[in-house]
C-alpha positions as CSV (number, residue, x, y, z in Angstrom):
1,M,23.2,-34.7,27.7
2,T,23.1,-31.7,24.7
3,D,19.6,-30.6,24.2
4,P,19.5,-32.2,20.2
5,Q,17.3,-28.7,19.6
6,T,20.4,-26.6,21.1
7,P,23.2,-25.7,18.1
8,T,26.2,-26.6,19.9
9,G,29.6,-27.2,18.0
10,E,28.1,-29.5,15.6
11,L,25.6,-27.1,14.7
12,L,27.2,-23.6,13.7
13,S,26.5,-23.0,10.3
14,V,23.9,-24.2,7.6
15,P,26.1,-26.8,6.1
16,A,26.7,-28.4,9.7
17,L,22.7,-28.5,9.1
18,L,23.4,-30.9,6.0
19,A,24.9,-33.0,7.5
20,R,22.3,-33.7,10.7
21,N,19.4,-33.2,8.1
22,V,21.7,-36.3,6.0
23,A,21.8,-38.7,8.8
24,R,18.1,-38.2,10.7
25,Y,16.7,-38.2,7.0
26,G,18.5,-39.3,4.6
27,N,16.0,-41.1,2.8
28,R,13.2,-38.6,3.0
29,P,12.9,-35.2,0.1
30,A,14.4,-32.2,0.9
31,Y,14.1,-30.9,-2.7
32,R,11.2,-31.2,-5.8
33,E,11.5,-28.8,-9.1
34,K,9.1,-29.2,-11.4
35,E,10.6,-29.2,-15.4
36,F,9.1,-29.5,-18.5
37,G,5.8,-30.7,-16.2
38,I,7.7,-33.7,-14.5
39,W,8.8,-33.2,-10.8
40,Q,11.8,-34.4,-10.5
41,S,13.1,-34.7,-6.4
42,W,15.8,-35.2,-4.3
43,T,16.2,-37.0,-0.6
44,W,18.8,-35.5,1.6
45,A,21.1,-37.9,0.7
46,E,21.0,-37.2,-2.8
47,A,21.1,-33.0,-2.3
48,A,24.0,-33.4,-0.4
49,E,26.0,-35.5,-3.1
50,E,25.1,-32.5,-5.6
51,I,26.1,-29.5,-3.1
52,R,29.6,-31.1,-2.6
53,A,30.4,-32.0,-6.4
54,M,29.2,-28.1,-6.7
55,A,31.6,-27.2,-3.8
56,L,34.3,-29.1,-4.8
57,G,33.9,-27.5,-8.3
58,F,34.1,-24.1,-7.2
59,M,37.1,-24.7,-5.3
60,A,38.9,-26.9,-8.7
61,L,38.1,-23.1,-10.4
62,G,39.8,-21.4,-7.8
63,L,37.4,-19.9,-5.7
64,K,38.8,-18.3,-2.3
65,Q,37.8,-18.2,1.7
66,G,36.3,-14.9,2.0
67,D,35.0,-14.4,-1.6
68,Y,31.4,-13.6,-2.9
69,V,29.3,-15.5,-5.0
70,A,26.3,-14.0,-6.6
71,I,23.0,-16.0,-7.8
72,I,21.0,-14.9,-10.6
73,G,17.8,-16.9,-11.6
74,R,14.6,-18.4,-10.8
75,N,13.7,-20.6,-7.6
76,R,15.9,-23.8,-8.3
77,P,17.1,-26.4,-5.9
78,A,20.6,-25.7,-8.0
79,H,20.8,-22.4,-6.5
80,Y,19.9,-23.3,-3.2
81,W,22.4,-25.8,-3.7
82,G,24.6,-22.8,-4.6
83,M,24.3,-20.8,-2.0
84,I,25.4,-23.9,0.4
85,A,28.4,-25.0,-1.9
86,A,29.6,-21.4,-1.5
87,Q,28.9,-21.3,2.7
88,M,31.2,-24.9,2.3
89,C,34.3,-23.5,0.8
90,G,34.2,-20.4,3.4
91,A,32.7,-17.8,0.7
92,I,29.6,-15.7,0.9
93,P,26.4,-15.6,-1.4
94,V,24.9,-12.9,-2.7
95,P,21.3,-13.4,-4.2
96,L,20.4,-11.3,-7.1
97,Y,16.8,-10.3,-8.4
98,Q,16.6,-12.3,-11.6
99,D,14.3,-9.5,-13.0
100,A,16.4,-6.2,-12.6
101,V,17.9,-4.8,-15.4
102,A,21.4,-5.3,-16.0
103,E,23.0,-1.6,-14.4
104,E,20.7,-2.9,-11.2
105,M,22.7,-6.4,-11.2
106,A,26.2,-4.3,-12.2
107,Y,25.6,-1.9,-9.0
108,V,25.7,-5.6,-6.5
109,L,27.9,-6.7,-8.4
110,E,30.9,-4.3,-8.5
111,H,29.3,-3.7,-4.5
112,C,30.6,-6.8,-3.5
113,G,33.1,-7.7,-5.5
114,A,31.8,-10.9,-6.5
115,R,34.5,-13.5,-8.3
116,F,31.9,-15.7,-9.2
117,V,28.3,-15.6,-10.4
118,L,26.2,-18.7,-10.9
119,C,23.6,-18.0,-13.1
120,G,20.2,-19.4,-14.3
121,D,20.1,-19.3,-17.8
122,Q,21.2,-17.5,-20.9
123,E,19.5,-14.1,-20.2
124,Q,21.3,-13.9,-17.0
125,V,24.7,-14.5,-18.1
126,D,23.9,-11.6,-20.8
127,K,23.1,-9.2,-18.2
128,V,26.2,-9.8,-16.7
129,L,28.1,-10.1,-19.7
130,E,26.6,-6.5,-20.7
131,V,28.0,-5.0,-17.5
132,E,31.4,-6.6,-17.5
133,E,33.6,-3.5,-18.8
134,T,32.8,-1.6,-15.6
135,V,32.5,-5.0,-13.2
136,K,36.1,-5.8,-12.5
137,A,35.9,-8.5,-10.1
138,V,33.7,-11.1,-11.8
139,D,36.6,-14.2,-12.8
140,Q,34.6,-17.5,-14.0
141,I,30.5,-17.9,-14.8
142,I,28.4,-20.8,-13.9
143,Y,24.8,-21.1,-15.9
144,T,22.4,-23.7,-14.9
145,D,20.5,-23.7,-18.0
146,R,22.5,-25.2,-20.9
147,R,20.2,-23.7,-24.1
148,G,21.3,-21.2,-26.5
149,M,24.5,-21.2,-24.5
150,R,26.5,-23.2,-27.0
151,K,28.5,-20.6,-29.0
152,Y,29.9,-18.5,-26.3
153,D,33.1,-17.6,-25.4
154,H,33.7,-21.2,-22.6
155,S,37.2,-19.4,-21.9
156,R,36.2,-18.2,-18.4
157,M,32.8,-20.0,-18.1
158,N,31.4,-23.1,-17.8
159,A,27.7,-25.1,-17.1
160,L,26.6,-26.4,-13.8
161,D,27.2,-29.8,-14.6
162,D,30.6,-30.0,-16.2
163,V,31.4,-27.8,-12.3
164,Q,30.6,-30.9,-11.0
165,A,31.6,-33.3,-12.8
166,E,35.2,-31.7,-12.1
167,G,34.3,-31.7,-8.6
168,R,33.4,-35.2,-8.6
169,A,36.9,-36.0,-10.3
170,A,39.4,-33.6,-7.8
171,A,37.2,-35.6,-4.8
172,Q,40.4,-37.2,-3.5
173,R,42.8,-34.3,-4.4
174,L,40.6,-31.5,-2.8
175,G,38.2,-33.3,-0.3
176,P,40.0,-32.7,2.8
177,E,40.7,-28.7,1.9
178,L,36.8,-28.6,1.6
179,D,36.2,-30.5,4.9
180,A,39.2,-28.1,6.5
181,R,36.8,-25.3,5.2
182,A,33.7,-26.6,6.1
183,A,34.7,-27.2,9.5
184,A,35.8,-23.6,10.5
185,L,32.6,-22.4,9.8
186,D,31.6,-20.9,13.2
187,Y,28.5,-19.1,14.4
188,D,29.7,-15.6,13.3
189,S,30.7,-16.5,10.6
190,T,29.2,-15.0,7.8
191,C,25.8,-17.0,5.8
192,V,24.7,-14.7,3.7
193,M,24.7,-11.3,2.2
194,L,21.2,-9.5,1.2
195,Y,20.9,-6.6,-0.8
196,T,18.1,-4.4,0.8
197,S,15.5,-3.3,-1.8
198,G,16.7,0.1,-2.2
199,T,13.2,2.2,-1.3
200,T,14.8,5.5,-1.0
201,G,18.3,5.1,-2.4
202,K,20.9,2.8,-3.1
203,P,20.3,-1.2,-2.3
204,K,22.7,-2.0,1.1
205,G,24.1,-5.1,1.5
206,V,22.6,-6.8,4.9
207,V,25.5,-8.9,6.2
208,L,23.7,-11.7,8.2
209,S,26.0,-14.4,10.2
210,N,25.1,-18.2,10.6
211,R,23.8,-17.0,14.3
212,N,21.6,-14.6,12.9
213,I,19.9,-17.7,10.4
214,I,20.3,-20.6,12.8
215,E,18.7,-18.4,15.9
216,T,15.7,-16.9,13.6
217,A,14.9,-20.0,11.8
218,R,14.9,-22.6,15.5
219,N,12.5,-19.3,17.1
220,S,10.5,-19.3,14.5
221,A,10.5,-22.7,13.7
222,E,9.1,-23.4,17.2
223,F,6.8,-20.7,17.6
224,D,5.0,-22.1,14.9
225,H,5.4,-25.6,15.2
226,L,7.3,-26.0,11.8
227,R,7.9,-30.0,11.4
228,Q,9.9,-32.1,9.3
229,S,6.7,-33.2,7.2
230,E,6.0,-29.5,5.8
231,E,5.5,-28.4,2.6
232,I,6.2,-25.4,1.0
233,V,6.4,-23.8,-2.7
234,A,9.6,-21.5,-3.2
235,Y,8.7,-19.1,-5.6
236,L,9.6,-15.9,-4.3
237,P,13.3,-13.8,-5.6
238,M,16.0,-15.6,-4.1
239,A,17.4,-12.5,-3.4
240,W,14.8,-11.6,-0.6
241,V,15.4,-11.7,2.5
242,G,11.7,-14.2,3.1
243,D,12.7,-16.3,0.5
244,F,15.8,-16.8,2.0
245,I,14.8,-17.1,5.7
246,F,11.5,-19.8,4.8
247,S,13.5,-21.8,1.7
248,L,16.9,-22.0,3.3
249,G,17.1,-21.3,7.0
250,Q,13.6,-22.8,8.2
251,A,14.2,-25.7,5.4
252,M,17.3,-26.8,7.1
253,W,16.5,-26.1,10.6
254,A,12.8,-28.2,10.6
255,G,14.1,-30.4,7.8
256,F,11.2,-30.1,5.5
257,T,10.5,-30.3,1.8
258,V,11.1,-27.4,-0.3
259,N,9.0,-27.2,-3.7
260,C,10.7,-25.2,-6.5
261,P,7.5,-24.8,-9.3
262,E,8.6,-24.6,-13.5
263,G,8.1,-21.0,-13.5
264,A,5.5,-18.4,-12.7
265,H,3.1,-19.7,-16.5
266,T,2.3,-22.7,-14.0
267,M,2.7,-21.5,-10.0
268,M,-1.5,-22.0,-9.3
269,T,-1.1,-25.4,-11.1
270,D,1.8,-26.4,-9.2
271,M,0.4,-25.2,-6.5
272,R,-2.3,-27.0,-6.5
273,E,-0.7,-30.4,-7.2
274,I,1.8,-30.1,-4.1
275,G,-0.7,-28.5,-1.8
276,P,1.7,-26.7,0.6
277,T,0.9,-26.7,4.5
278,Y,3.2,-23.7,5.3
279,F,2.8,-20.9,3.2
280,F,4.4,-17.2,2.7
281,A,3.1,-14.6,0.8
282,P,3.4,-10.3,0.3
283,P,0.2,-9.1,0.8
284,R,0.4,-8.4,-3.8
285,V,0.3,-12.3,-4.0
286,F,-3.1,-12.6,-2.0
287,E,-4.3,-9.6,-3.4
288,G,-3.7,-11.0,-7.2
289,Q,-5.5,-14.6,-6.7
290,L,-8.4,-12.2,-5.0
291,T,-8.7,-10.4,-8.1
292,T,-9.2,-13.9,-9.9
293,V,-11.5,-15.3,-7.8
294,M,-13.4,-11.5,-9.0
295,I,-12.9,-12.0,-11.9
296,R,-14.4,-15.3,-12.3
297,M,-17.3,-15.1,-10.2
298,E,-18.7,-12.1,-12.5
299,D,-18.2,-14.9,-15.6
300,A,-20.6,-17.4,-13.3
301,G,-23.9,-17.4,-13.5
302,R,-26.6,-16.6,-11.3
303,F,-27.1,-19.1,-9.1
304,K,-23.3,-19.5,-8.7
305,K,-22.7,-16.1,-8.1
306,W,-25.7,-15.9,-5.5
307,L,-24.3,-19.4,-3.9
308,F,-20.8,-17.2,-3.2
309,R,-22.3,-14.3,-2.1
310,H,-25.0,-15.7,0.5
311,F,-21.7,-18.0,2.0
312,M,-19.2,-15.4,1.6
313,A,-20.7,-13.4,4.4
314,V,-21.5,-16.2,6.3
315,A,-17.8,-17.1,6.1
316,Q,-17.2,-13.5,7.1
317,R,-19.1,-13.3,9.8
318,V,-18.9,-17.2,11.7
319,G,-15.1,-18.4,9.8
320,P,-12.4,-16.6,12.3
321,A,-14.3,-17.5,14.9
322,L,-14.2,-21.2,14.0
323,L,-10.6,-20.7,13.0
324,D,-9.6,-19.4,16.6
325,G,-11.3,-22.0,18.0
326,K,-14.3,-19.8,19.8
327,P,-17.4,-20.7,20.5
328,V,-20.1,-20.6,17.4
329,G,-24.1,-21.6,17.4
330,P,-24.9,-25.0,15.4
331,V,-27.1,-22.9,13.2
332,D,-23.8,-21.0,11.8
333,R,-21.7,-24.4,12.2
334,L,-24.0,-25.7,10.0
335,S,-24.1,-23.5,7.4
336,Y,-20.2,-22.5,7.1
337,A,-20.1,-26.5,6.6
338,L,-22.2,-26.2,3.5
339,G,-20.5,-23.5,2.3
340,K,-17.2,-25.4,2.8
341,L,-18.9,-28.2,0.7
342,F,-19.9,-25.7,-1.8
343,V,-17.8,-23.2,-2.0
344,Y,-14.9,-22.7,0.2
345,G,-13.8,-25.9,-0.3
346,P,-13.3,-25.9,-3.7
347,L,-11.9,-22.4,-3.7
348,K,-8.9,-23.0,-1.4
349,N,-8.4,-26.5,-3.8
350,T,-8.0,-24.3,-6.8
351,L,-5.5,-21.5,-5.3
352,G,-3.5,-24.2,-3.8
353,L,-4.5,-23.4,-0.1
354,S,-6.1,-26.7,0.9
355,R,-3.4,-28.2,3.5
356,V,-2.1,-24.6,4.4
357,R,-1.8,-25.2,8.6
358,V,0.4,-21.7,8.7
359,G,0.4,-19.2,6.6
360,Y,2.1,-15.6,6.8
361,T,2.2,-12.4,4.9
362,A,4.6,-9.5,5.1
363,G,6.6,-6.9,3.7
364,E,4.3,-4.2,3.9
365,A,0.9,-3.6,5.5
366,I,-2.2,-6.3,3.9
367,G,-5.9,-4.9,3.6
368,P,-7.8,-5.7,6.2
369,E,-10.5,-6.8,4.0
370,I,-8.1,-8.8,1.9
371,F,-6.9,-10.5,5.2
372,D,-10.1,-11.3,7.0
373,F,-11.2,-12.7,3.1
374,Y,-8.9,-15.8,3.7
375,R,-9.6,-16.0,7.1
376,S,-12.9,-16.7,7.1
377,M,-12.8,-19.8,4.4
378,G,-10.7,-21.2,7.6
379,I,-6.6,-20.3,6.4
380,N,-4.5,-20.0,9.6
381,L,-3.5,-17.0,7.7
382,K,-1.6,-14.5,10.1
383,Q,0.7,-11.3,9.8
384,L,4.3,-10.8,10.8
385,Y,7.1,-8.2,11.4
386,G,10.2,-8.1,9.9
387,Q,12.9,-6.7,7.7
388,T,16.1,-7.9,5.9
389,E,18.5,-6.3,8.9
390,A,16.5,-8.9,11.6
391,S,16.7,-11.7,9.8
392,V,12.6,-11.0,9.1
393,F,10.9,-11.6,12.0
394,I,10.5,-9.3,14.7
395,T,6.7,-9.8,15.8
396,Q,4.5,-12.8,14.9
397,Q,0.9,-13.4,15.8
398,P,-0.1,-16.8,17.7
399,D,-2.5,-19.0,16.1
400,G,-5.9,-18.0,18.7
401,Q,-4.7,-14.4,18.6
402,V,-4.5,-13.4,15.2
403,R,-6.2,-10.1,14.0
404,S,-6.2,-7.4,11.2
405,D,-5.3,-4.5,12.3
406,T,-1.9,-5.8,14.5
407,V,1.5,-7.2,13.8
408,G,1.4,-9.7,17.1
409,V,3.3,-10.1,20.0
410,P,7.9,-10.0,20.0
411,S,9.0,-12.9,18.0
412,P,10.8,-15.6,20.7
413,G,14.3,-14.1,21.4
414,V,13.3,-10.7,20.2
415,E,13.1,-7.1,22.0
416,V,10.6,-4.6,21.1
417,R,10.5,-0.9,22.4
418,I,9.1,2.3,21.2
419,G,11.2,5.6,20.3
420,E,10.3,9.1,22.1
421,N,8.9,9.2,18.1
422,G,6.9,7.0,18.1
423,E,9.9,4.7,16.1
424,V,10.0,1.1,16.6
425,F,13.1,-0.4,17.8
426,Y,14.5,-3.9,18.6
427,R,17.0,-6.0,19.3
428,S,17.3,-10.5,18.6
429,P,19.9,-13.0,18.0
430,G,18.5,-12.2,14.7
431,T,19.9,-8.9,14.0
432,F,21.9,-7.9,11.2
433,V,25.9,-7.8,11.3
434,A,26.6,-4.7,9.4
435,Y,25.8,-2.8,6.3
436,Y,28.6,-3.7,4.0
437,K,31.4,-1.0,3.6
438,N,29.2,1.1,5.0
439,A,30.0,1.9,8.9
440,E,28.3,4.9,8.5
441,S,24.7,4.0,7.8
442,T,25.2,0.7,10.3
443,A,26.4,2.7,13.3
444,S,23.4,5.3,12.6
445,T,20.9,2.3,12.0
446,K,22.0,-0.2,14.8
447,D,22.8,1.2,18.3
448,P,26.3,0.3,20.5
449,E,23.1,-1.6,22.3
450,G,22.3,-4.2,19.4
451,W,18.6,-1.5,19.2
452,V,18.3,-1.1,15.7
453,A,15.9,1.7,14.6
454,T,13.1,-0.2,12.0
455,G,12.1,3.7,10.2
456,D,8.4,2.5,11.2
457,A,6.2,4.3,13.4
458,G,3.9,1.9,15.7
459,F,2.4,1.5,19.3
460,F,2.1,-1.3,21.4
461,E,-1.9,-2.4,22.7
462,E,-2.3,-2.0,26.2
463,T,-4.7,-4.0,26.8
464,T,-2.9,-7.3,24.3
465,G,0.3,-5.9,24.2
466,H,-0.3,-5.9,20.4
467,L,2.0,-4.3,17.4
468,R,0.0,-1.7,15.8
469,I,2.7,-0.3,12.9
470,I,1.2,2.7,10.9
471,D,3.0,3.7,8.4
472,R,6.6,4.1,7.4
473,A,7.8,6.3,10.1
474,K,9.3,9.3,6.8
475,D,5.4,8.2,5.4
476,V,3.5,9.2,8.1
477,G,2.9,12.5,8.4
478,K,0.3,16.0,9.5
479,M,-2.4,17.4,6.7
480,A,-2.0,21.2,7.0
481,D,-4.7,21.3,10.3
482,G,-2.5,19.0,12.4
483,S,-4.5,15.7,11.8
484,M,-2.8,12.9,10.9
485,F,-1.5,11.7,7.6
486,A,-1.0,8.2,7.3
487,P,-1.0,6.8,3.1
488,K,-0.5,3.1,3.5
489,F,-4.2,2.6,5.4
490,V,-6.2,4.2,2.6
491,E,-4.3,3.1,0.5
492,N,-4.3,-0.8,1.4
493,K,-8.6,-0.2,1.1
494,L,-8.3,1.3,-2.0
495,K,-6.5,-2.2,-3.5
496,F,-9.0,-4.5,-1.9
497,Y,-11.1,-3.7,-5.3
498,P,-10.1,-6.1,-7.6
499,N,-10.1,-2.9,-10.5
500,I,-7.4,-1.0,-8.2
501,L,-3.6,-2.1,-8.4
502,E,-2.2,0.1,-7.0
503,A,-2.5,3.6,-5.3
504,V,-0.9,6.6,-4.0
505,L,-2.2,9.0,-1.7
506,I,-1.0,12.5,-1.6
507,G,-1.5,15.0,1.5
508,N,1.6,15.0,3.8
509,G,1.2,19.2,4.9
510,R,-1.8,19.7,2.3
511,D,-5.6,20.2,2.8
512,Y,-6.4,17.5,1.7
513,C,-5.7,14.0,0.6
514,T,-5.8,13.0,-2.9
515,A,-4.5,9.7,-5.0
516,M,-3.0,8.7,-8.1
517,I,-4.5,5.2,-9.5
518,N,-3.5,1.9,-11.2
519,I,-6.2,0.1,-12.3
520,D,-5.8,-3.7,-12.8
521,L,-5.7,-4.6,-16.8
522,G,-6.2,-8.1,-15.9
523,A,-9.6,-7.6,-13.5
524,V,-10.3,-4.5,-15.7
525,G,-10.0,-5.5,-18.7
526,N,-12.1,-8.9,-17.9
527,W,-14.7,-6.5,-17.3
528,A,-14.8,-4.7,-20.7
529,E,-14.6,-8.0,-22.8
530,R,-17.7,-8.9,-21.2
531,N,-19.3,-5.9,-21.9
532,N,-17.6,-5.7,-25.4
533,I,-16.0,-2.1,-24.4
534,A,-12.8,-1.8,-27.3
535,Y,-9.4,-1.1,-26.6
536,A,-5.9,-1.2,-27.8
537,S,-3.7,-0.3,-24.8
538,Y,-3.8,0.0,-20.9
539,Q,-3.6,3.7,-21.7
540,E,-7.0,3.6,-23.6
541,L,-8.7,1.7,-20.7
542,A,-7.3,3.5,-18.0
543,G,-9.2,6.5,-18.8
544,H,-12.3,5.5,-19.7
545,P,-16.0,7.0,-18.5
546,Q,-16.9,3.9,-17.2
547,V,-13.7,2.9,-15.5
548,Y,-13.1,6.5,-14.1
549,A,-17.0,5.9,-12.8
550,T,-16.2,2.5,-11.0
551,I,-12.8,3.8,-9.6
552,K,-14.8,6.7,-8.5
553,E,-17.4,4.1,-6.1
554,H,-14.4,2.5,-5.6
555,V,-12.9,5.8,-3.8
556,E,-15.5,7.3,-2.1
557,A,-16.8,3.2,-0.5
558,V,-13.6,3.4,1.2
559,N,-14.1,7.5,2.1
560,R,-16.9,6.2,3.8
561,S,-15.1,3.6,5.9
562,V,-12.1,6.2,6.7
563,A,-14.1,8.9,8.6
564,D,-15.0,5.9,10.8
565,D,-11.1,6.1,12.2
566,E,-11.4,9.0,14.6
567,M,-7.7,9.2,14.1
568,L,-7.2,8.8,10.3
569,S,-10.3,10.8,9.1
570,G,-8.5,13.4,7.1
571,C,-6.7,11.0,4.8
572,Q,-10.1,10.5,2.7
573,V,-9.9,11.2,-1.5
574,H,-11.0,14.6,-2.3
575,R,-9.5,14.0,-6.1
576,F,-7.7,11.4,-7.9
577,L,-6.8,10.4,-11.3
578,V,-5.8,7.3,-13.1
579,L,-2.3,7.1,-14.2
580,H,-2.0,6.1,-17.8
581,K,1.0,3.7,-16.9
582,E,1.7,0.8,-14.4
583,L,4.1,1.9,-11.7
584,D,7.1,-0.1,-13.2
585,P,10.2,-1.5,-11.0
586,D,12.2,-0.8,-14.5
587,D,10.9,2.8,-14.2
588,G,12.8,3.4,-10.6
589,E,8.8,3.7,-9.4
590,M,9.0,0.6,-8.0
591,T,11.6,-1.5,-5.8
592,R,11.9,-5.2,-6.8
593,T,9.5,-6.1,-4.5
594,R,6.8,-3.8,-5.6
595,K,7.2,-1.4,-3.2
596,V,6.5,2.9,-4.3
597,R,9.1,4.7,-4.0
598,R,7.1,7.6,-3.4
599,A,9.6,10.4,-3.6
600,V,10.6,9.2,-7.2
601,V,6.9,8.8,-8.4
602,S,6.2,12.8,-6.6
603,D,9.2,13.8,-8.3
604,K,8.4,12.3,-11.6
605,F,4.6,12.7,-11.7
606,S,4.9,16.6,-9.8
607,D,2.8,18.0,-12.6
608,L,0.0,15.5,-11.9
609,V,0.5,15.9,-8.2
610,D,0.1,20.0,-9.0
611,A,-2.6,19.2,-11.1
612,L,-4.5,17.6,-8.4
613,Y,-4.4,20.8,-6.2
614,D,-4.9,23.4,-8.5
615,G,-8.8,22.9,-8.9
616,S,-8.0,21.8,-12.9
617,D,-10.1,18.8,-14.4
618,S,-8.0,17.7,-16.5
619,V,-3.9,17.7,-17.2
620,H,-1.6,16.9,-20.7
621,T,1.6,14.7,-19.7
622,E,4.3,13.0,-21.2
623,T,6.4,10.4,-19.5
624,E,9.4,8.6,-20.2
625,V,9.3,4.8,-20.2
626,T,11.4,1.5,-19.8
627,Y,10.5,-1.4,-22.7
628,E,11.2,-4.8,-22.1
629,D,14.4,-5.0,-24.1
630,G,15.5,-1.7,-22.3
631,R,14.8,0.8,-24.6
632,K,13.6,4.2,-23.3
633,G,10.9,5.7,-24.7
634,K,8.3,8.3,-24.1
635,I,4.1,8.2,-23.5
636,S,2.0,11.5,-23.8
637,A,-1.8,11.5,-22.0
638,T,-4.7,14.1,-20.8
639,L,-5.5,12.6,-17.8
640,K,-8.8,13.4,-16.0
641,I,-9.2,14.3,-12.6
642,E,-12.3,13.5,-10.3
643,N,-13.7,14.6,-7.8
644,A,-14.8,12.6,-4.8
645,E,-17.7,12.6,-1.9
646,V,-16.3,12.7,1.8
647,F,-17.7,12.0,5.1
648,G,-18.2,12.8,8.1
649,A,-17.6,10.5,11.6
650,A,-20.9,9.5,10.6
651,Q,-20.6,7.8,7.6
652,G,-23.7,9.2,5.9
653,Q,-23.2,12.5,6.2
654,K,-21.5,14.0,3.2
655,V,-18.6,16.8,3.1
656,A,-18.5,18.7,0.0
657,A,-14.9,18.2,-1.9
658,Q,-13.1,20.8,-1.6
């Protein structure tokens, strides 16, 4: 008898998994969406009917096998259904970042040659229409939300509801062909094409097959014992591989429920209402939540502050041990139980994390202090290491072996090795097929034996077999004295402080390290209001003397911590400045997944970098910015440069700042 968990001829595609889920879980909830404050729900059977109507409607509009279908919008069941419907038709879905500007969208639409575009709302339709002179392949625009669309030219534009109605009307005529197209899909058919974030250049189209997605979803779901009863919240960009594997790949394999919040402004409320059992977030989300917590505690009364600090100290001492099932004394157990009653329980409920059974963070390294904060409260937060080219999973942390300084062991089915130069290589069933229209990059990234170069530097611990990632291989360098330069390690320590949103460390090939820092406007603005400090803009607040004094305290505290790491003690920050603007994807300084483009930042702010190293006390600068409506402008500012104390291996031993 065939193992039902092993893909067979019946489970070689996502549409095949959908059919299996209808048979197994037909009346159980598959998707929920909150709209106008009300949760709507679809069972697997109802979702399958919606998807089939959509696929038939696409065919009625002329969608052919091998066509590309772009999906642009927020997380909505209809948009996930659109991806599955495209697959049923033998087409290839290409989700795009909804916050991308029209120029960025134009590149992807033109590169993949999308004939159909499924837009979430009027804003996304406008961006597609804005670039139609340069993007020639788009034949049909379909929109989910009708608001504002009545007066548009509908000669090649339709509401999704109307497309589905057309599909239902054509079911008898087109049904047999749709079934034939779905049946023709196999393990090597393209499941999705996802574009990289483009940290170092133009985004690349990563072609992922059904084999890549289904094998990875199966292996990773079994690793964490994911069940049909799991609840997840789908809120991350649909163009990101993380959202695709969790909200579509694993959801289809395990059959669990995908919940789509109403929007970013209702996210916290929606999280509390759903109570996800399986939760994924990049470090920035956890950093933001921690900042919110710290802001609220600053506004709390004296007794509440004492209670929070006292029990968080208990949690940090014994929480991780309790989570890993290690022995803890009765007094500490009692103290932790009281903390759970008065602090951890209410706090987890506020964050919507009360029911989380498995939580993950990835995308970039998370600060150890932030990671330990969540685990100390009893949240089973773990790290994974992955890439778009791997269908996410390269390594994962098994329960009971979770640490803040490693990313775990190779995921099931994944082989990992370290190259002679320290670069991490892997191969697995999830390894991508190719970069679309880019054979040269494919060959330089994936060798004939299937080994993929990650671009990250790391090593395996001899005692535990866990992988430690030092930094991006291209970012790891050496100081002038030969000591290691690993910027992400220090930047994450700085971002533990709620006042610091982003930090960029500079120092490769130099005598000492310096930093450019973004303050967190929410946290620092809250402090300013409590202290009756008036400010008119981010720029004015960032330059306030008391803000500089606070940031200096944080930098020096991080220096003390870094001094204790023998390998990276040379990465202490000697001089810093607070930037006059937030690093912004619209200005090209970050990717859409909020990763800093170091080369762009170093080039754009070269005058600031020079001033950090020439002994200047201040520097005047002028910077081009992009406003929300797409207009360009310039802002100018005079920035103060501050010296910070650095320390020897013994934390109290000061070394004169350069």
